[in-house]
N, C-alpha and C positions, 0 to 999 in steps of 0.2 A: 714562615720564619721560625727557626728553632731557637730554643733557649740554651745558653751555654753557661756552664758552671765550672770554674777553675778550683783546684785544690792542690795541696802539697807544699805550699810555701812555708817559710819559717825562718828561724835564725840558724846560721851555719858559720863555722869558722872558715877563714881563708884556706883554700885548698880542698875544701869539702865538696860534697855532692848533694843534690836534691833532685827529685823527680816530680815534675808538675803534671797534673792531669787536667783535661778539659772534657767534660761530659756534655754531650748534646742531647736535647730532648727528642730529636728526630734524626732521620737519616742524613748523614753528611757525605755519603759515598760519591756523590756527583759534584762535590764542591772543593775548590781550593780552600785550604785552611791556613791560618797564620797565627804566629805568636808575636806579640808586641810587648814592649816594656816601657815604663815611664818612671824615670828616676826623679827624686825630689828636685823641683825647680827646673826641670828639663822637659823638652817636648817628648811625646810618645814616639818611639822608634820601633821599626820592625826588626824582629830577631830571627825569625825563620818562616819560610813558606813551604807548605806541604802540597804537592800536586795530588790529584785524585788517586794516582797509582802509588803514592807514598814517597816519591822522590823529593828530597829536601834541598833547599838553598838557604844559606845563612848569611847574616851580617858578618862583616869582616871581624868585628870585635869578639864574636863568639865562635867563629870557625875553628874546628878542631877540638873544642871543649864541650859544645852542646850538640845533642842529637835529638832531632824531632822525628816522631813516628806517629803512625795512625793505625787504629784498629777499627775498620768500618763495621765489623760485625757487632761491636758494642758502642758504635757512634762516639768514639773517644779518641782524642789526640793526646800526645805526651811530649814532654820536653825534659830529657835527661840532661842535667847540668853538672858537669864535672870541673874540677880545678877552679872552683869559684873564687872570684876576686871581689874586693870591696866595691869596685866600680860596677859590679853586677847587681848591687842593691837597687831594687826597684819594685814597683807593682807590675806583675806580669799578667797580661790579658791574652785571651784567645779571641780570634775573630773568624766568623764563618759567614754563612749565607745571610747577609743583612742583619747580623747580630754580633754583639759584644758580650763577653762575660763580665762579671763584676770585679774581676781581678783577684790575685792572690799575692801577698806581700812576701818578698824575699829580702832578707837582711844578711849581708856577709860581713861579719865583724868578729874580732877576737875579744 
């Protein structure tokens, strides 16, 4: 079981961008990886799924604005978030082989 650590969250104005990272303590090359988010008062929802090869699938709410990538050589996945909206405000989590990160908070507000 690997340990996952997210980083890169913060406060950004609507229309802005952020790049989240999720660093794993061990190899993730053989695993599907996912990004989730949980907004205040709402259930956790999946944002993106990354196949082992790096192909990504997105939730409809973020399609065309978010890009998930992975670099297996450094055991890290990324979430590039563009054209951010207030409704993207949430704690973002990465999920891997039997493990969750602690989350990184994203706030989109003017």
